[in-house]
N, C-alpha and C positions, 0 to 999 in steps of 0.2 A: 584568386580567393585567399582571403587571410585566414592562415591556420589556428590563429589565436582570438581572432573575432576582437581585436583591441582598436581595430580603426572603425568610423562607420558609428549608428547610433548605439546607445546604450541596450544590455539586455531586457528583454520584455518584463514586466512584473509578472505576467500571467503566462505561463508557461509550463506543460507538463515534462518532467524530468524525471522516468521512471528507469527502473532496472527489474530482470528477472533473477528470483532468487532460485534455483534449480535444486529439490531434492533428491530427482530420480537419480541412481546411482553414484548419489552423493557428489553430484558436480559441484556444487556452492557449498552445501551443507546437507547433514552434519556428517561429523566424522564417524562413520558407522560402529557401534559397539563399544564407542568413548563413553565415559564416564558422564551421568546427567548433568553434572557440574560443568565439566569441561564444554560439551554440547552446548549449555545456556551461555558460559564467556564465549564461545566462537560466536552464537549469534548477537549478541549483545556488542560486541567488536565489529560485527559486518553493518549492523545498524549504524553503529556510529561513524565508520568508515564512508559509508553511502550518505549520511547528514554532510559529512566533511568535503565529500565531493560534490556537492549541489544537488543531491537528489532528493526527490519529494515525494514520490512514491514508488512503491515496491509491490511486485508481483509474487506473492509467496507459494511456491507449490504445495498444496496440501493434498493431493489425490492424483497421482503419477499412475499408478495399476489398478484401480479400483479400490484402495487402501486409504488411509488416513494418517496424516502428521497430526492428528489433533485425537482427544478423547472422544469415540464415535460409539452407538450403540447397533449402525447398521454397516459398517464396515469395519474390517479389522487395523490394527497397528500395522504400520508400513514395515516392510520387510529392511529398508533403507534406514531404520533409525537405530536398530540394534542386532540387524544380522538374522534375526526371524521375526516372519509375518506373524501379528498377533499378540506379541509381548510387547507389555508397555514399559515403557523408559522405568527405572528403578536404581535411585529413589524417584519416585513419579515427580513428573512436571507435564504440562501440555505445552506443545513445542508453537502451536498457533496462537493460544493465547499470549506466551513469552513474545511472540514476533508483532503482536499487535500491541502489547504492552510497551515494548522498545520502539517501535515505529512511531506511536502516539506521543511518546515521550519527545521523540526527538521532531515532532512535527510532520511527521511522513503519514501519506495514505497507505493503508494496507489492503490491497487487492487480492483475495483468495483464489489462487490459480488451480482450476481443476482440468483435468484430463478426460474428457466426457465417456470414450467410450474404450479406451486400452485397457485391458485385463492384464496380459502379460506380456512384459516386451520381448522375452523369450521363453517359449513354451517350456514348460517342467523347469526352470531354472533353478528354483527353489521351492520347497512345498509351500503350498496354501493354507493357510489357517481355513478350520470348518466352516467360519462366518463367510469366507470369502464368497463371491456372488459366482463365481467359478464352479463352486462345491454346491453352493444352495441353488443356483438355476443353470446347470450345465447345457439347457436348452437354449438360454438366452445367448449363447457364444458362438461362435466360429472361429476357423484356424485360417488365417493367411499366411502362408510361409510359413515362419517361426514364431508368428505373434498371433495371440489369441485377441478377439474383438467381441466387444458387446455388438449386437445386432442392432443397426440405429432402425430397422422397418418395424420392430416389433414395439406395441405400444407400452407392453410392460417394462420394456426396458427404457423409456423414455420418462416413464412416470418413477421409476427406480432413480435414475440419475437426478431428477427433478428434487425428490424427496432427500437426497443426499445435502443437494444446494441449499435446500431452504432450511434443513436440520440447523446446516453450519451458520446460516443468514440468521435464525433466528435465536442462536445461543451464543454468537461470536459479535464482537462490534466491529464488523468489517467493514471498510469503505467501498469495497468493490467486489464484484465477481469476474473471472477472468478465465476465458478458454483460448488455449493454444491452437495449434492448426492440425491437429490429428482428429480427422473425422474417420472418413473410411481412410483405409491404409495405404501407405505411399508404395511405389515399385521399390524394389522386386516382390514385395509381399502384396501384390494388388491382389483386390477381389474379383472371384471369377463368378461361378455358380454358386457360392456358397449360402446364398440368401435367396435362390429361386424358390424354396418353399414358404419362406416367409412373404416374398412377394405374392404368390398364388393365394395366400391366406390373408392378408392383410393389403391389399394394392390400393384400397381407398379408390379405386374407379379408374386408377393411373393404366396405360397400355404400354408407355415405356418405361422401360425396368431404369432407365438413367433420370429421368424426371422423377420419378418414385424416390430415389434413392437421395435426390437433393432436396427435395420435398420432406423425406423424414429428418433431415438435418435441418431442415428449416423451421419444422413443428416443434423440435427440440426446444430452439432458440428463441420459438414465440412462446412457448410454454414457461420458459424461465423469465421472460422478459415482463409477462402477464404479473406471474407470481411474484416476483421481486415488487413491482410497483404498487400491488395490492397490498403486500406486506409493508414496506418500507421503502418508499419512493425516492430516498435520498440516496441508497445503495445504488453505483455506477455498475452496470454491465456491459462488456466489452471483450472483443475477439481480436485475435494477432492472424490472421490469416497467412498464409503462404504469398510470396509476395508477386507472384504472376497470375491473375485472375485468368485468362486464357492464352494459350499458345498465339503470339502474334497481335496481341492487344496491350499496349499502344504497338503500331507499326515498327517493327525492328527487332522486337523484343521475341525470341524463341527460347521456350523452356516449359518446365512442368507444366502440364495444362490442370489446375485446382477444380477448374469447373466439371473437366470431362474426366479427371482421372480420380480425384478424392472427393469429388461430388461437393465443393464447397462453393458456394455461390454467396459471396461477400456481399456483392452488388445488391442481391437480394434483402439482406439484412438491414441494409443503408435505406433502400426504398421503404421497407416496411416499418423504419422506424425501430426494429426490435433489439439494436444494441445503441448504447450512448456514445461509443467510441469503437474505433476500429485500429489496430496496428499492424499494418502489411508489413510483414517481415522482408526488408528490402537489404539482403545481406550481399549487397554486391557494390563493386565500385563506378565512379564515373568512368565511362568510357574514355578507353585509352589510345586515341588515333583510329583511322579507319581499318586497320586490321585487326582491331581490337575484338575478340568472340565473345566476350562474358555479356552480361546484361547490362543495363545505362543505367544508373541511378538517376541521371539528369531526365531520363524519359520516364521512368517509373514512378517517383514522386510527383511530379506535376500531375500525372494521369490519375493516380488516386486521389487528389486533392480535388476533380474534377468530378469526383463519384459521391461525395459524403453527405449530398443531403439535408444539410444543415446539422449534421451529426460532428462529433469531435473525431480528427484525425491526427493521431501520433505515428511517428514513423519508427519502425523497429530497424536497429543499427546492429550489424555484425561486429562488435566490439571485439570479440574473440578473435577475430583475423587480423586485428592490429597489434595482438600479442608479443612483446619483443620491441627491443630497441634497433636491431638490425633489420631493414628492409630488403628483400632478396630480388627485387623486380619479379616476382611471381604474381601472376593473376590473382592467386586465391589467398595471397598475403597482403594487407593492405600497408601502406606508406604510414608514419605515424601522423600526418596531416590530414588524412584521408575523411576520418569521422569527424574530426572538427569541422571540416570542409562541408561536410554534409549537412551538420546541425547550421553552420551558416546559410547554407543554401535553403533550408526549408524555411528561414525567418524573413524570405523573400516573397513566401506564399502567405496569403493570410489565412488560407485555410489548413495550412499545417501548423498545429498548435503545440508541438513538443517531441519529445524523443522518448525512447525507451531501448535500454542497452541490454544485449545479450552478452555477458551474463554478467553477475555482481562479481564474482572474483576476479574478473578483469578490469574493475574498478577497484577493488580493495584488497588484491593478492597479488596478481599479476602486473607487469609493467605497463601491457596495451599502448607501448609508442608513447610513454610518457603522458598517458592521455589526460589524467586529471590536472595535473600540473598546467598544461595548455589551456585546460576548461577554465580553471581559475584565476587564469592570468586575463581571461577576457570574456567568454561568451557566458560562464558561470560566476563572473566576478562579484555578483550578486546575489541573494538567494530569490525565489521565486516563490508565489502562489499558484497551484493547480489552477487552470482555467476553468471559470465558472460555466455552467450548462444552462441555456438559455429555459428551458423547459422542465427545468428543477426549480425548487423551491427558492425565492427571490427574496426570502425575508432576512432581514438582519439580526443578527445575534444582539444579546443584551452587551454592554460595555464593560469592561473591567474597571473595579474601583479600587481607590487607595494606593495608587503609584507612589512607591516611597524608595531612595536610594541610600545606601550606605557605603563608605569606602571600607574593603577587606582586604586591601594590599596596596602595596605603593604603586600607586596609578591603576589599580583595580577596583571597580564599583560592580556593587552588587545592586540589581534593580529586584525589587518585588512588587506584585499586585495581588488584591484578592478576586477570585473567580466571580462573576455573577450567579446569582441562584441557579439559572439555568446554564449549565457549563457549556462552552463552547466548543468545536471539534479543536482549535487549536489559536495560538496568538501571534499577531503581527506586531513585531517591535522596532518602532522607529527613531532614528537619531539624525537629529537636523543640528548642523553647526553652523552657527549665525550670532551675529551681535544682536539681531533683535527677537523678539518672541516671534516664532513663524505660525503661519495658519496650518494647523492639523490637515485640513481637506486638501490642500494644495500640496503640503509636504508630501503628504500620501501618494500622490500621483507620481513622485519622482523615485524610481527604484533604487537609486544612489542612497537615498534616505532608508531604506528596507533595511535594517541591522540583521535580523534574525527571525525565523519561524518557529514556534516550539508549542510543545504540550503542557508545558510546566508552568508555574505561575513566579517564576525567578529566573533571571539571566544575569552572567557576569559580562561585562565589557572591559576593554582596557582603549579607552577613548584618545590617548594621546595626548600632547599638549598643544594648544592653541590659545593665540589672543581672543579668538571668539568663544562665546558659551557653547555648551553640547544642549541641547533640549531633546528630552526622550518622552515619548507618548506609546502606550500600546493601543491597540484595536483587537477584539475578539473576530473570531474567522469562523464561518459556519462551515458545514461539510461541502458546501457549493461554491466557498473562495468568496462568500458575499461578508463585507467585514462590516462592525458595527462603528456606532460614532466613537471616538477616540477617549481614554480614560483622562485623567488630570496629566498635566505636564509637568516635568520636573526639569531643573536648571543646573547644570554643574560646570565646573572648568576642568580640565583633565589632569590635575592633580592634587595629589591627597597630602596634607600634614600629618604627620604621626598621631597628634591627637584626634585626625578625623578616622583613622582607621579603625573600624568595628570588628569586635570578635565575633565567633559564629553566631546568629541572631538565636534569641533565648527559647522560640516556639516554632515548631514546625507549621506546615500547610495543614489544615483542618477545614473544610466545608460543608455543608448539610444542604439539602434541598429536596423539594421545595419546603418550606415551613411559614406560616401554619401548614401541616400535614393531616390527612384524614387516618390514613391506615400505616403508608410506608414512605418512608424518607430515605433519599439516597444520600451516603455519607461518603466523601471523598477526602483522602488524606494522599498526602506528595512528599514522598522521601528523596533527598539527593543521593544517599548513601545507604548500604544494608542496614538496618536498625532493627533491634528488639522492641515490638510494639505492644503496649496495653490498649485497648479501646473500650469504655465501657459508658453506659449513660446512669445519670443519678437524678434524683427527683428533687423537690425544694428542702428535704429534710438532711438530704446529701447519703441518701440511701441508695447503693448500686442495685438497679433494676433489671439491666441486662448488660450482660458480658458480650461485645461484638469481637474482639481480637484477644486473646489471651496470651501474652507472652511469646508470639509467634516472631521467629527472624523474617522480615518482608524486603525484598529487594528494593532497590532505587525505582523510583518512577511514581506514576499514578495508580492507586488502589481505591476499590469502590465496593462497598458494603451495603446491602439493602436491610434497614431496622424496621421489622414489621408492626412494633409498635406495642408487640406482647411482653409481658412480664418473665422474668426468670421461669417462672413456673407454668408459665403458658396462658395467665390470665389478663383480662383487657386493663389496661392502665387507663386511669381518668384523664379527662381532658385536663389541660394545664401545663406549664412551662418544665422543659426538662433541661439538662445540659450533658453533650456528651464532652468525654474527657479520656485524652489522648497522652500518654506517656512514651516517648520515642528516645531512646539515645540519652536519656537524662534529662530530657527537657519536655515540657507539658503544654499542652494545647488544649482549650476548650472553646465550646461553641453552643449557645443557646438554640434551642429549637422548641416548637410549641406543636402539642397534640390537641388539634380541634375536629372533633368528629361532629 
């Protein structure tokens, strides 16, 4: 196999390239008890590093021990944020909102990662906040070894977990909900008879304790799937189960039995179509000779591909096992080419649609066998869109408009465009080198033309020098990776003269939609750097009727605010035209809107 994938067919245009960002015990982020500004800088750096490595989706851990890495009225702030459960960041910021903003700014999907049942990794490891579920409902919990768990057999527990997930889904612009592999506890903390009373009281007609336990998990997953689809069917729901379904399946695989030990029946979720995707954790190597005693990636990955029932399958890779440049030959430490070879292997199977890497630090902070450089040289040479799901919305978004370019440096060009009224999830930017004007529809099928995927309405490029012209166009991309028709096309040659170099644009990005509007209008502005923002509404006479942002310092990225159409003293405004005015860093932008009740 080719370690860097430089030979053979080009990378696919649609491929899931994910990474887990673990917050429990501060594995990837944050530095516990560091200042708010330092934690925010860290998270921005992680997202930028993942983008540079070719990642297009992240699983951000928001609930690891019945806690919250976000503002919640249901569960307390996580201990792993600042060293005390229940204590908010000071100065305040919302980690999940920041993660969403940064991911979307880079054109990356953000899936909120929940651990559904774990209450405490180590019982009494630190004081719990009075709002913690173990304090509010100790009867919902049981102790297995040193770990405290919520009892999956209790309907009240399932309802509580569902309320947490739906609270996040309603309040945050997430792309997905993700579960890891912790259902019932792993050995040596395996459950014994701790749920015997629950089984007696809430058996639902089951006579087999083990079948009942599996059904408890299946019920929760079905509840969440139904609720998410009723609220917003664009939100994806997926799980990353342990990589072995049953001991001895497929033949030759011997290991922990997820079906009978932690009561996780991943094939049941696929058959019931209660998940949109599945990410089995295949943290093992390809078998090495007849005497190799480990699991065999070459057997497990194809087996999972046979089970998917038209759902999406992405493989979870143990990138942490490839950390370091020196391969010792140990079965538990991967050689540098192992993970790239696994990704190349996946592409030989039509039903394996991508990879997720555990964990983000092994991409952005550690060496991991020179993984990033290897992937960028071949397998991830071009960006990719996440694969569309056939059972979700197939509608195309509105196209971006008014694509323009300007030389902003020696051989550096800045492209800008206007968002459509209904803003899409992200944009795909295409660059075609050709003497003739290309056909956008045909050009968009060639992954080598895909320059970047972003959530912003501007991008910089250094096209280089060529006798041929460079042609650019942009397409909007929906949450389900459905693309719009192209924007207008611009053409240039890859060299700027001094007179063509343009200073910083005079106006920042400002969009409002819908317009006309009846009661509420979404106002969206995009900043390329931190700036002090003043945003207000004026009427025909130039009078300020509403102050939306009053001299606040805003971070780089996309910001959205809702104007409810009321005046400064709460009175309703008359129908007619109004203007949004924004001053940011000495620059001004205006946008006309119309109120029509």
